[in-house]
N, C-alpha and C positions, 0 to 999 in steps of 0.2 A: 644648895643646888637651889636654886634660885630661873634656872631655865625649868621650869615646871614642861612645855610644851614638849620640849626636845628630849627634854627623858623620853617622856609618853611615846615619841615615835616612835626612841632607840627600842622601847620596849617594844612598838610591832616588827620592827629589824628583825625580834631573836625570836620572832615565829618562824623567821627560816631552818632557824635551827632541831631537829628532832624533840619529841615533848620529855623524853625522858632529860636531855641534857638541860631543856629551859627552867625546867625542874630546879635542878642540882642545882643547876649557874646565874640562870636572868634573875634572880634578886642584885647575888655579886655584880653582874655584870652594868647591873644599870649604876648602882651603886656606888662604879669606880666610876661609869661614864659622864656623873653628874659632878662628880669630883675637881674632873681634868676639866668642863665644862668652867666648872669656879676658877680653875688656875689657866685659863685658857681669854678668859671673862679679863680677869687681872696678869695678863702677861700683853694685853697687846689691842682687846677687846674684839673688834668685829670679825675682823680678816682671823686671828686668832681662833676666832669660833669657829667660821667656817668651815679652815682646815681643820679642824681635826671631825668636824663631823663630817665630810668627806675621807679623811685617812677613816673613822670608826663604818662608813659605810660601806666600804670599800673592806673590809676587815671582817665586819661582818660576813659580809657577800662568800666572800672568799673562803672560811673556815666554815659556818654553815653548811656550804658543798661538799666539802671535804666527807663533815661529817655525816651529810647526806650518802652521800659516796659510800662510804663504811659501811653504814644501813643498807645499804644495795649488795652491797660486795657479800653483807655476810646472808644476806636474804636467795642468794642465788648459790651459794655455797650449801647452803639448809637445801635449799631443792636440787642440785643434783645427788645431796644425801642421801634425799628421800626417796630419788630415782631410782638411785645406784640401788636399797635397798628392794623393793620393790616392781622390779624394772616392770611385770607385769600390771603394774598398776593405769600407765600411760597407753596403753594400747585398746 
């Protein structure tokens, strides 16, 4: 992994994920990104690296948004269940 600044930048992108997900998968994802970065450099240089960074950025944003929406949906379901069990609590 020779492009350490790009890997550090990628780790910052991972902050978009929920903490539990990031703690479980973040280190492996950063390692994989570093390996892909090395491969991109070997294949085509700057153009390949730029394409990889753009692809990974959109991938992280899309999957992180999905994880966040799952988390919100779970919280909303829990809130409705709680309100259903204790309807007097809302008034």
